MARBA-589819 format. One record per residue (C-alpha): residue in three letters; x, y, z. Coordinates in pm, whole numbers. Example, Ala and Ser with C-alpha at 12.3 -4.5 7.8 and 13.67 -1.06 7.14 Angstrom:
<rs>
+------+--------+--------+--------+
| resn |      X |      Y |      Z |
+------+--------+--------+--------+
|  ALA |   1230 |   -450 |    780 |
|  SER |   1367 |   -106 |    714 |
+------+--------+--------+--------+
</rs>
This chain:
<rs>
+------+--------+--------+--------+
| resn |      X |      Y |      Z |
+------+--------+--------+--------+
|  MET |   -822 |  -5315 |   4759 |
|  VAL |  -1183 |  -5418 |   4659 |
|  GLU |  -1205 |  -5718 |   4448 |
|  GLN |  -1383 |  -5785 |   4149 |
|  ASP |  -1600 |  -6079 |   4077 |
|  SER |  -1506 |  -6152 |   3753 |
|  GLN |  -1471 |  -6528 |   3781 |
|  GLN |  -1890 |  -6556 |   3896 |
|  PRO |  -2158 |  -6551 |   3604 |
|  GLN |  -2282 |  -6157 |   3540 |
|  ALA |  -2596 |  -6021 |   3531 |
|  LYS |  -2735 |  -6319 |   3667 |
|  HIS |  -3043 |  -6269 |   3978 |
|  TYR |  -3097 |  -6482 |   4255 |
|  LYS |  -3456 |  -6614 |   4243 |
|  GLN |  -3724 |  -6497 |   4413 |
|  GLU |  -3730 |  -6812 |   4688 |
|  LEU |  -3876 |  -6557 |   4978 |
|  ASP |  -4202 |  -6442 |   4964 |
|  ARG |  -4226 |  -6083 |   4903 |
|  GLY |  -4556 |  -5960 |   5077 |
|  LEU |  -4422 |  -5654 |   5278 |
|  GLN |  -4551 |  -5295 |   5258 |
|  VAL |  -4340 |  -5024 |   5419 |
|  ILE |  -4558 |  -5044 |   5709 |
|  HIS |  -4518 |  -5410 |   5760 |
|  ASN |  -4134 |  -5381 |   5722 |
|  VAL |  -4136 |  -5103 |   5975 |
|  LEU |  -4359 |  -5269 |   6272 |
|  MET |  -4066 |  -5575 |   6254 |
|  THR |  -3765 |  -5350 |   6239 |
|  ILE |  -3925 |  -5150 |   6533 |
|  SER |  -3990 |  -5483 |   6747 |
|  GLY |  -3605 |  -5567 |   6645 |
|  VAL |  -3520 |  -5241 |   6813 |
|  ALA |  -3707 |  -5293 |   7112 |
|  PRO |  -3807 |  -4925 |   7230 |
|  THR |  -3968 |  -5031 |   7562 |
|  ALA |  -3697 |  -5305 |   7652 |
|  SER |  -3475 |  -5019 |   7532 |
|  VAL |  -3622 |  -4736 |   7807 |
|  PHE |  -3643 |  -5044 |   8115 |
|  ILE |  -3322 |  -5172 |   8043 |
|  ILE |  -3048 |  -4957 |   7875 |
|  ALA |  -3154 |  -4606 |   7901 |
|  PRO |  -3075 |  -4655 |   8289 |
|  ILE |  -2708 |  -4705 |   8250 |
|  ALA |  -2726 |  -4380 |   8017 |
|  LEU |  -2868 |  -4220 |   8359 |
|  TRP |  -2629 |  -4323 |   8539 |
|  VAL |  -2316 |  -4261 |   8351 |
|  GLY |  -2426 |  -3893 |   8198 |
|  GLY |  -2684 |  -3785 |   8542 |
|  THR |  -2973 |  -3555 |   8322 |
|  GLY |  -2708 |  -3496 |   8043 |
|  ALA |  -2887 |  -3815 |   7922 |
|  PHE |  -3130 |  -3627 |   7723 |
|  TRP |  -2829 |  -3421 |   7566 |
|  SER |  -2731 |  -3806 |   7474 |
|  PHE |  -2965 |  -3920 |   7313 |
|  ILE |  -3018 |  -3635 |   7137 |
|  ILE |  -2685 |  -3670 |   7006 |
|  ALA |  -2717 |  -4005 |   6923 |
|  GLY |  -3075 |  -3891 |   6711 |
|  ILE |  -2831 |  -3653 |   6522 |
|  ILE |  -2530 |  -3974 |   6468 |
|  GLY |  -2875 |  -4180 |   6387 |
|  ILE |  -2954 |  -3951 |   6118 |
|  GLY |  -2632 |  -4006 |   5922 |
|  MET |  -2640 |  -4376 |   5957 |
|  ALA |  -3010 |  -4417 |   5874 |
|  PHE |  -2885 |  -4225 |   5533 |
|  ALA |  -2621 |  -4421 |   5452 |
|  TYR |  -2839 |  -4727 |   5527 |
|  ALA |  -3042 |  -4667 |   5295 |
|  GLU |  -2830 |  -4547 |   4993 |
|  ALA |  -2606 |  -4862 |   5069 |
|  GLY |  -2918 |  -5059 |   5077 |
|  THR |  -3144 |  -4973 |   4826 |
|  ALA |  -2866 |  -5000 |   4598 |
|  PHE |  -2784 |  -5363 |   4653 |
|  PRO |  -3158 |  -5448 |   4819 |
|  VAL |  -3048 |  -5820 |   4864 |
|  THR |  -3081 |  -6041 |   5146 |
|  GLY |  -2843 |  -6085 |   5386 |
|  GLY |  -2809 |  -5758 |   5634 |
|  GLU |  -2484 |  -5554 |   5616 |
|  TRP |  -2244 |  -5794 |   5512 |
|  ALA |  -2407 |  -5833 |   5163 |
|  LEU |  -2343 |  -5475 |   5146 |
|  VAL |  -2033 |  -5419 |   5239 |
|  SER |  -1946 |  -5702 |   5055 |
|  ARG |  -2026 |  -5537 |   4710 |
|  CYS |  -1905 |  -5196 |   4797 |
|  LEU |  -1581 |  -5253 |   4981 |
|  GLY |  -1492 |  -5590 |   4902 |
|  ARG |  -1542 |  -5969 |   4999 |
|  PRO |  -1259 |  -5960 |   5300 |
|  LEU |  -1413 |  -5658 |   5477 |
|  GLY |  -1734 |  -5823 |   5411 |
|  PHE |  -1681 |  -6124 |   5576 |
|  VAL |  -1587 |  -5959 |   5851 |
|  SER |  -1867 |  -5797 |   5891 |
|  LEU |  -2057 |  -6137 |   5855 |
|  VAL |  -1849 |  -6186 |   6134 |
|  PHE |  -1986 |  -5945 |   6348 |
|  MET |  -2326 |  -5955 |   6285 |
|  LEU |  -2297 |  -6299 |   6372 |
|  ILE |  -2173 |  -6277 |   6703 |
|  SER |  -2415 |  -5981 |   6788 |
|  VAL |  -2765 |  -6158 |   6666 |
|  ILE |  -2628 |  -6458 |   6877 |
|  VAL |  -2539 |  -6278 |   7192 |
|  ILE |  -2779 |  -6018 |   7198 |
|  PRO |  -3119 |  -6200 |   7196 |
|  SER |  -2971 |  -6492 |   7483 |
|  SER |  -2890 |  -6221 |   7681 |
|  ILE |  -3216 |  -6033 |   7680 |
|  ALA |  -3422 |  -6328 |   7689 |
|  LEU |  -3178 |  -6423 |   8018 |
|  GLY |  -3320 |  -6094 |   8181 |
|  ALA |  -3688 |  -6177 |   8064 |
|  SER |  -3796 |  -6374 |   8425 |
|  GLN |  -3693 |  -6082 |   8670 |
|  TYR |  -4026 |  -5923 |   8496 |
|  LEU |  -4213 |  -6219 |   8574 |
|  SER |  -4136 |  -6243 |   8938 |
|  VAL |  -4371 |  -5981 |   8974 |
|  ILE |  -4624 |  -6255 |   8989 |
|  TRP |  -4401 |  -6553 |   9079 |
|  GLU |  -4094 |  -6511 |   9279 |
|  GLY |  -3987 |  -6851 |   9202 |
|  ALA |  -3893 |  -6694 |   8830 |
|  ALA |  -3600 |  -6479 |   8994 |
|  ASP |  -3422 |  -6802 |   9097 |
|  PRO |  -3070 |  -6851 |   8864 |
|  MET |  -3219 |  -7179 |   8746 |
|  TRP |  -3567 |  -7086 |   8659 |
|  GLN |  -3414 |  -6775 |   8474 |
|  LYS |  -3220 |  -7036 |   8249 |
|  ILE |  -3498 |  -7252 |   8169 |
|  ILE |  -3726 |  -6958 |   8095 |
|  ALA |  -3508 |  -6780 |   7888 |
|  ALA |  -3470 |  -7110 |   7667 |
|  ILE |  -3797 |  -7157 |   7632 |
|  ILE |  -3853 |  -6791 |   7491 |
|  MET |  -3548 |  -6879 |   7241 |
|  LEU |  -3738 |  -7177 |   7111 |
|  VAL |  -4072 |  -7052 |   7092 |
|  VAL |  -3957 |  -6771 |   6931 |
|  GLY |  -3785 |  -7017 |   6709 |
|  GLY |  -4091 |  -7158 |   6626 |
|  LEU |  -4255 |  -6841 |   6541 |
|  ALA |  -3990 |  -6780 |   6308 |
|  VAL |  -4042 |  -7002 |   6057 |
|  LEU |  -4406 |  -6870 |   5983 |
|  GLN |  -4468 |  -6688 |   5706 |
|  ILE |  -4311 |  -6304 |   5641 |
|  LYS |  -4658 |  -6139 |   5709 |
|  THR |  -4778 |  -6386 |   5979 |
|  ASN |  -4447 |  -6292 |   6133 |
|  SER |  -4511 |  -5902 |   6095 |
|  PHE |  -4891 |  -5925 |   6233 |
|  ILE |  -4791 |  -6095 |   6549 |
|  GLN |  -4504 |  -5866 |   6602 |
|  GLY |  -4710 |  -5557 |   6533 |
|  VAL |  -4977 |  -5673 |   6830 |
|  LEU |  -4703 |  -5746 |   7056 |
|  LEU |  -4569 |  -5405 |   6964 |
|  GLY |  -4862 |  -5223 |   7041 |
|  ILE |  -4940 |  -5405 |   7360 |
|  GLU |  -4556 |  -5303 |   7481 |
|  LEU |  -4566 |  -4969 |   7397 |
|  VAL |  -4837 |  -4910 |   7665 |
|  ALA |  -4529 |  -4914 |   7884 |
|  VAL |  -4355 |  -4648 |   7748 |
|  LEU |  -4687 |  -4452 |   7749 |
|  ALA |  -4757 |  -4520 |   8085 |
|  ILE |  -4435 |  -4362 |   8170 |
|  THR |  -4500 |  -4061 |   7959 |
|  ILE |  -4818 |  -3985 |   8127 |
|  LEU |  -4704 |  -4038 |   8487 |
|  GLY |  -4387 |  -3807 |   8425 |
|  PHE |  -4542 |  -3494 |   8232 |
|  ALA |  -4891 |  -3524 |   8457 |
|  ASN |  -4673 |  -3490 |   8786 |
|  VAL |  -4354 |  -3262 |   8717 |
|  HIS |  -4148 |  -3252 |   8996 |
|  GLN |  -3843 |  -3094 |   8808 |
|  SER |  -3809 |  -2756 |   8648 |
|  GLY |  -3640 |  -2741 |   8253 |
|  SER |  -3323 |  -2645 |   8435 |
|  VAL |  -3228 |  -3000 |   8519 |
|  LEU |  -3212 |  -3047 |   8087 |
|  ILE |  -3041 |  -2733 |   7999 |
|  ASP |  -2790 |  -2745 |   8287 |
|  PRO |  -2782 |  -3134 |   8365 |
|  VAL |  -2671 |  -3242 |   8687 |
|  ILE |  -2523 |  -3600 |   8847 |
|  PHE |  -2509 |  -3673 |   9212 |
|  ASP |  -2216 |  -3861 |   9351 |
|  GLU |  -2239 |  -4140 |   9630 |
|  ALA |  -2301 |  -3883 |   9929 |
|  GLY |  -2605 |  -3751 |   9726 |
|  THR |  -2426 |  -3427 |   9611 |
|  ALA |  -2513 |  -3265 |   9307 |
|  ALA |  -2249 |  -3185 |   8982 |
|  GLY |  -2283 |  -3030 |   8716 |
|  VAL |  -2215 |  -3262 |   8367 |
|  GLY |  -1959 |  -3179 |   8092 |
|  PHE |  -1942 |  -3291 |   7766 |
|  GLY |  -1730 |  -3570 |   7818 |
|  LEU |  -1975 |  -3744 |   8056 |
|  ILE |  -2241 |  -3659 |   7792 |
|  MET |  -2046 |  -3828 |   7516 |
|  SER |  -2009 |  -4133 |   7749 |
|  ALA |  -2353 |  -4174 |   7791 |
|  VAL |  -2414 |  -4160 |   7398 |
|  VAL |  -2247 |  -4479 |   7390 |
|  PHE |  -2571 |  -4655 |   7564 |
|  ALA |  -2794 |  -4363 |   7399 |
|  ILE |  -2682 |  -4537 |   7051 |
|  PHE |  -2741 |  -4832 |   7137 |
|  CYS |  -3093 |  -4794 |   7251 |
|  TYR |  -3206 |  -4665 |   6892 |
|  ASN |  -2992 |  -4964 |   6735 |
|  GLY |  -3162 |  -5133 |   6468 |
|  TYR |  -3363 |  -4902 |   6237 |
|  GLY |  -3078 |  -5052 |   5948 |
|  GLY |  -3255 |  -5395 |   5976 |
|  ALA |  -3478 |  -5301 |   5718 |
|  ILE |  -3267 |  -5391 |   5495 |
|  VAL |  -3282 |  -5733 |   5611 |
|  PHE |  -3581 |  -5791 |   5450 |
|  SER |  -3518 |  -5649 |   5110 |
|  GLU |  -3638 |  -5954 |   4940 |
|  GLU |  -3962 |  -5964 |   5089 |
|  THR |  -4079 |  -5580 |   5054 |
|  LYS |  -4215 |  -5458 |   4783 |
|  ARG |  -4056 |  -5172 |   4543 |
|  ALA |  -3755 |  -5252 |   4776 |
|  ARG |  -3501 |  -4998 |   4631 |
|  LYS |  -3750 |  -4715 |   4682 |
|  ASN |  -3940 |  -4858 |   5013 |
|  ILE |  -3635 |  -5028 |   5218 |
|  ALA |  -3474 |  -4607 |   5237 |
|  ARG |  -3859 |  -4522 |   5377 |
|  ALA |  -3866 |  -4803 |   5600 |
|  ILE |  -3552 |  -4729 |   5764 |
|  LEU |  -3600 |  -4364 |   5820 |
|  TRP |  -3962 |  -4387 |   5944 |
|  THR |  -3803 |  -4673 |   6195 |
|  LEU |  -3537 |  -4438 |   6319 |
|  LEU |  -3805 |  -4138 |   6347 |
|  ILE |  -4061 |  -4373 |   6531 |
|  THR |  -3783 |  -4487 |   6735 |
|  VAL |  -3595 |  -4197 |   6887 |
|  LEU |  -3985 |  -4040 |   6958 |
|  VAL |  -4072 |  -4347 |   7121 |
|  GLU |  -3732 |  -4380 |   7360 |
|  ILE |  -3656 |  -3976 |   7412 |
|  ILE |  -3992 |  -3866 |   7537 |
|  PRO |  -4060 |  -4113 |   7805 |
|  ILE |  -3706 |  -4035 |   7895 |
|  THR |  -3806 |  -3667 |   7907 |
|  ALA |  -4136 |  -3728 |   8086 |
|  ALA |  -3936 |  -3930 |   8357 |
|  ILE |  -3661 |  -3689 |   8464 |
|  MET |  -3914 |  -3418 |   8460 |
|  GLY |  -4137 |  -3665 |   8688 |
|  ALA |  -3873 |  -3806 |   8916 |
|  PRO |  -3951 |  -3655 |   9286 |
|  ASP |  -3630 |  -3711 |   9408 |
|  LEU |  -3350 |  -3700 |   9111 |
|  ASN |  -3029 |  -3856 |   9334 |
|  GLU |  -3285 |  -4181 |   9426 |
|  PHE |  -3417 |  -4194 |   9075 |
|  MET |  -3077 |  -4168 |   8895 |
|  ALA |  -2860 |  -4402 |   9200 |
|  PRO |  -2627 |  -4642 |   9013 |
|  GLY |  -2778 |  -5020 |   9000 |
|  GLY |  -3139 |  -4920 |   9084 |
|  SER |  -3410 |  -4891 |   8806 |
|  PRO |  -3521 |  -4511 |   8709 |
|  MET |  -3833 |  -4620 |   8548 |
|  GLN |  -3974 |  -4811 |   8826 |
|  TYR |  -3898 |  -4603 |   9035 |
|  ILE |  -4108 |  -4383 |   8854 |
|  LEU |  -4413 |  -4669 |   8825 |
|  THR |  -4413 |  -4720 |   9246 |
|  THR |  -4360 |  -4348 |   9341 |
|  LEU |  -4608 |  -4193 |   9064 |
|  GLY |  -4824 |  -4489 |   9052 |
|  ASN |  -4845 |  -4773 |   9253 |
|  ASP |  -4749 |  -5156 |   9256 |
|  THR |  -5064 |  -5238 |   9100 |
|  VAL |  -4885 |  -5058 |   8763 |
|  ASN |  -4586 |  -5165 |   8870 |
|  THR |  -4675 |  -5561 |   8854 |
|  VAL |  -4913 |  -5444 |   8488 |
|  ILE |  -4618 |  -5293 |   8324 |
|  SER |  -4325 |  -5508 |   8439 |
|  LEU |  -4524 |  -5810 |   8276 |
|  LEU |  -4560 |  -5599 |   7926 |
|  VAL |  -4221 |  -5544 |   7950 |
|  PHE |  -4181 |  -5914 |   7959 |
|  VAL |  -4400 |  -5895 |   7632 |
|  ALA |  -4142 |  -5635 |   7486 |
|  ILE |  -3856 |  -5863 |   7535 |
|  PHE |  -4025 |  -6207 |   7415 |
|  ASN |  -4116 |  -5978 |   7096 |
|  SER |  -3743 |  -5848 |   7047 |
|  CYS |  -3615 |  -6227 |   7061 |
|  LEU |  -3902 |  -6350 |   6833 |
|  ALA |  -3811 |  -5991 |   6607 |
|  ILE |  -3441 |  -6064 |   6640 |
|  VAL |  -3436 |  -6430 |   6536 |
|  VAL |  -3691 |  -6377 |   6238 |
|  LEU |  -3414 |  -6088 |   6130 |
|  MET |  -3133 |  -6300 |   6193 |
|  SER |  -3218 |  -6609 |   6037 |
|  ARG |  -3224 |  -6398 |   5705 |
|  ILE |  -2904 |  -6284 |   5714 |
|  VAL |  -2797 |  -6657 |   5804 |
|  PHE |  -2994 |  -6787 |   5551 |
|  GLY |  -2793 |  -6512 |   5299 |
|  SER |  -2482 |  -6636 |   5399 |
|  GLY |  -2592 |  -7028 |   5313 |
|  ARG |  -2690 |  -6938 |   4986 |
|  ASP |  -2404 |  -6763 |   4868 |
|  LYS |  -2226 |  -7078 |   4962 |
|  VAL |  -2012 |  -6896 |   5232 |
|  TRP |  -1976 |  -7174 |   5449 |
|  PRO |  -1868 |  -7558 |   5398 |
|  GLU |  -2104 |  -7814 |   5248 |
|  PRO |  -2366 |  -7969 |   5330 |
|  ILE |  -2383 |  -7677 |   5580 |
|  SER |  -2452 |  -7373 |   5316 |
|  ALA |  -2695 |  -7576 |   5153 |
|  TRP |  -2889 |  -7674 |   5517 |
|  LEU |  -2900 |  -7307 |   5587 |
|  ALA |  -3015 |  -7183 |   5257 |
|  LYS |  -3366 |  -7416 |   5214 |
|  VAL |  -3679 |  -7253 |   5233 |
|  HIS |  -4014 |  -7369 |   5339 |
|  PRO |  -4204 |  -7496 |   5093 |
|  ASN |  -4513 |  -7341 |   5198 |
|  PHE |  -4393 |  -7037 |   5484 |
|  LYS |  -4120 |  -6935 |   5169 |
|  SER |  -3942 |  -6904 |   5467 |
|  PRO |  -3557 |  -6957 |   5582 |
|  TRP |  -3674 |  -7254 |   5830 |
|  VAL |  -3360 |  -7434 |   5907 |
|  ALA |  -3160 |  -7127 |   5956 |
|  ALA |  -3399 |  -6962 |   6194 |
|  LEU |  -3453 |  -7270 |   6368 |
|  THR |  -3061 |  -7315 |   6421 |
|  MET |  -3020 |  -7005 |   6574 |
|  ALA |  -3307 |  -7035 |   6825 |
|  ILE |  -3149 |  -7386 |   6936 |
|  ILE |  -2820 |  -7154 |   6981 |
|  GLY |  -2969 |  -6934 |   7138 |
|  ALA |  -3170 |  -7154 |   7381 |
|  ILE |  -2853 |  -7363 |   7465 |
|  LEU |  -2626 |  -7050 |   7521 |
|  CYS |  -2950 |  -6942 |   7758 |
|  ALA |  -2929 |  -7308 |   7927 |
|  THR |  -2535 |  -7323 |   8031 |
|  THR |  -2445 |  -6984 |   8074 |
|  THR |  -2526 |  -6672 |   8292 |
|  LYS |  -2619 |  -6330 |   8247 |
|  THR |  -2355 |  -6112 |   8136 |
|  TYR |  -2269 |  -5733 |   8095 |
|  VAL |  -2278 |  -5739 |   7702 |
|  ILE |  -2350 |  -5351 |   7622 |
|  THR |  -2015 |  -5231 |   7569 |
|  PHE |  -1889 |  -5560 |   7388 |
|  THR |  -2164 |  -5535 |   7145 |
|  GLY |  -2119 |  -5140 |   7141 |
|  VAL |  -1720 |  -5182 |   6971 |
|  VAL |  -1907 |  -5435 |   6757 |
|  LEU |  -2177 |  -5208 |   6639 |
|  GLY |  -1949 |  -4915 |   6611 |
|  PHE |  -1697 |  -5091 |   6375 |
|  THR |  -2032 |  -5223 |   6150 |
|  TYR |  -2125 |  -4851 |   6141 |
|  ILE |  -1766 |  -4790 |   6012 |
|  LEU |  -1778 |  -5010 |   5772 |
|  ILE |  -2161 |  -4900 |   5634 |
|  ALA |  -2100 |  -4537 |   5624 |
|  ALA |  -1784 |  -4639 |   5402 |
|  SER |  -2028 |  -4817 |   5215 |
|  SER |  -2251 |  -4548 |   5124 |
|  ILE |  -1939 |  -4311 |   5016 |
|  ALA |  -1793 |  -4626 |   4806 |
|  VAL |  -2129 |  -4723 |   4627 |
|  ARG |  -2155 |  -4348 |   4457 |
|  VAL |  -1785 |  -4363 |   4360 |
|  ARG |  -1739 |  -4697 |   4235 |
|  PHE |  -2107 |  -4797 |   4053 |
|  LYS |  -2231 |  -4506 |   3830 |
|  ASN |  -2477 |  -4779 |   3631 |
|  LEU |  -2748 |  -4919 |   3914 |
|  PRO |  -3061 |  -4921 |   3880 |
|  ASP |  -3231 |  -4609 |   3962 |
|  HIS |  -3288 |  -4582 |   4344 |
|  TYR |  -3250 |  -4396 |   4688 |
|  LYS |  -2976 |  -4128 |   4715 |
|  MET |  -2954 |  -3958 |   5053 |
|  PRO |  -2973 |  -3541 |   5043 |
|  MET |  -2638 |  -3366 |   5115 |
|  TRP |  -2380 |  -3690 |   5033 |
|  PRO |  -2139 |  -3725 |   5184 |
|  PHE |  -2169 |  -3503 |   5475 |
|  TRP |  -2389 |  -3744 |   5677 |
|  PRO |  -2182 |  -4027 |   5623 |
|  CYS |  -1921 |  -3862 |   5735 |
|  LEU |  -2078 |  -3697 |   6013 |
|  SER |  -2146 |  -4024 |   6138 |
|  LEU |  -1785 |  -4135 |   6096 |
|  VAL |  -1654 |  -3862 |   6299 |
|  GLY |  -1946 |  -3981 |   6569 |
|  VAL |  -1891 |  -4304 |   6584 |
|  ILE |  -1518 |  -4282 |   6604 |
|  TYR |  -1529 |  -4075 |   6907 |
|  MET |  -1766 |  -4308 |   7065 |
|  LEU |  -1524 |  -4585 |   7011 |
|  TYR |  -1246 |  -4391 |   7201 |
|  LYS |  -1503 |  -4310 |   7496 |
|  LEU |  -1596 |  -4697 |   7497 |
|  THR |  -1253 |  -4849 |   7483 |
|  GLU |  -1103 |  -4542 |   7699 |
|  GLY |   -933 |  -4734 |   7954 |
|  GLN |  -1096 |  -5091 |   7888 |
|  TRP |   -911 |  -5250 |   7591 |
|  LYS |  -1073 |  -5590 |   7660 |
|  ASP |  -1346 |  -5562 |   7411 |
|  LEU |  -1153 |  -5425 |   7187 |
|  VAL |   -866 |  -5678 |   7119 |
|  ILE |  -1185 |  -5927 |   7154 |
|  VAL |  -1360 |  -5783 |   6854 |
|  ILE |   -986 |  -5728 |   6672 |
|  GLY |   -937 |  -6100 |   6749 |
|  ALA |  -1275 |  -6207 |   6551 |
|  ALA |  -1182 |  -5995 |   6237 |
|  ILE |   -822 |  -6143 |   6217 |
|  GLY |  -1039 |  -6477 |   6238 |
|  ALA |  -1273 |  -6403 |   5989 |
|  LEU |   -976 |  -6263 |   5706 |
|  ILE |   -823 |  -6592 |   5815 |
|  TYR |  -1075 |  -6786 |   5725 |
|  TYR |  -1165 |  -6581 |   5400 |
|  TYR |   -794 |  -6617 |   5292 |
|  ALA |   -774 |  -6975 |   5367 |
|  TYR |  -1078 |  -7112 |   5286 |
|  LEU |  -1313 |  -6868 |   5061 |
|  TYR |  -1050 |  -6713 |   4873 |
|  PRO |   -895 |  -7073 |   4682 |
|  ARG |  -1249 |  -7118 |   4598 |
|  ARG |  -1339 |  -6846 |   4441 |
|  GLY |  -1591 |  -6893 |   4124 |
|  LYS |  -1696 |  -7188 |   4314 |
|  LYS |  -1731 |  -7026 |   4725 |
|  TRP |  -1936 |  -6712 |   4812 |
|  ILE |  -2138 |  -6680 |   4464 |
|  MET |  -2290 |  -6306 |   4492 |
|  LEU |  -2563 |  -6242 |   4263 |
|  GLU |  -2742 |  -5987 |   4101 |
|  ALA |  -3056 |  -5860 |   4308 |
|  VAL |  -3406 |  -5979 |   4264 |
|  GLU |  -3566 |  -5715 |   4030 |
|  GLU |  -3937 |  -5716 |   4108 |
|  ASP |  -4216 |  -5733 |   3771 |
|  ALA |  -4490 |  -5469 |   3766 |
|  THR |  -4753 |  -5741 |   3911 |
|  GLN |  -4507 |  -5751 |   4229 |
|  THR |  -4509 |  -5385 |   4323 |
|  GLY |  -4737 |  -5232 |   4509 |
|  GLU |  -4806 |  -4912 |   4736 |
|  SER |  -4558 |  -4841 |   5011 |
|  LEU |  -4827 |  -4817 |   5305 |
+------+--------+--------+--------+
</rs>
């Protein structure tokens, strides 16, 4: 049963504490940086190729269709309640506080684990110019330094961060452009490897790829595209949020799909030997760089991938600082923790305590742990989060009839229902024969509900104070692009 906020003051709005200075293009640049398309192509897409062979091409197509449905869901629910905090802030309002807090815990798990894991992989791309970077000790040190540096940058004004991330994004995209040019300029495979996909066994024998393998690889393709919904986190910093957040989400998804699927297709078509290209445990993109290019090209592009990893960590820390700031502002945690996390820098208008806290936690994780395989675990978390967002986009039209004018998706509720089917099937394939991640995620959800009912619910009206979205006046609005 969805709780009503009967004990909190009605028709009260949050203060405009953050700097509302972003146009759509600024939001898009920051959100795409968090998606990290270059890192996805070089680090995650290879897993889809190992699992689905050349059928990974169709896996990315299917993931894009699911992404369209989820983007519409994010756009409608996000513009209905354009508040800082991300998914949990929407779920809380659409589906109730208990599920909202579960969503918050899921988000905290993701945003703490993912950037640390990405940072731990950065040193391998520095090893092309410094062999010592591959040493396990230096892997941890380099990763911890990255987290601390991006934490300092995340404190800066939002428009400054947008500029920094935009420049770094432009630099890193040279890497995927290089793969695209090398692949299409040196085509070695016919289109049949896409139409009739193949995969190779350990003996190097080719076999056809069935629908089951393609769907298994969809999990990793969805993970590659994930992050377009992050645009909602900047709702209180984006001008004309009730319209422009939807535009930012849809543009981010479109650009992400194109920037990833084109170089992946080029790499498949350009690979001289598909068996070597898709060899499990290998590096398909570096295979393309070295066989179709040379060692110099590989060195330069490897350094660009390092830039991509740094930019991704920066974007994620900036994003998650807003999520944590929102939880502190709503008084979700005991004092003085909530008050600290809700602090805004007087000059930069940024949630500086939340940013530094997340960066320090990330640095500690990097310095005390080893690189782990987190894609399947975060994929399960992501799947449940998508289910909650899709359900929220359905509930928002059913439950709320008098909201201010905001974006509404076409063909409602077809798109969120389509995404629900796709995501539930993805979870089935992801946990098929492997229940450990599912058990951990369910355990996290149970722990979140225990905290909610033991601490927050008895203090309702004093804790978790959800107010209305900040509404802009005429002087704050601007053109979308």
